[in-house]
C-alpha angles and dihedrals in degrees: 000000000000097000088054092074093058095040092047095044092049094050120124124231118014112352109211139173134179123259094250097047124114129203123197125209121192144154115277119260137195133185104223122178131171134053118013091242091055092049091050091047091051092048091050090051092049091051090053091049092050091050090050093049091050089050092050092049089048091051096050101038136055091255133084129251088249090055091055091045090057094044093049095053088090137016105286119188113204124201121218089260092052091048089053092047092047093049097247091122135024098210144015113221 
């Protein structure tokens, strides 16, 4: 569900979702194993990706990048009404 927020928010034309839909936003995660240097490298990459996703969501919604950083710190389930309020969608059908 988490990729749905970015895909939906970045849609072109009229972005819609149904009344009973839910979108989840969360911090990126990776399951790195191996040498410490590889784990650190993977974590650094994931942090850059998360920053970029928060920037993208900030650019295409009515909220700031800092808002999305705070929201994504934990699993956050958004109703259709919240998605509309947050600028992820333009209309609920």
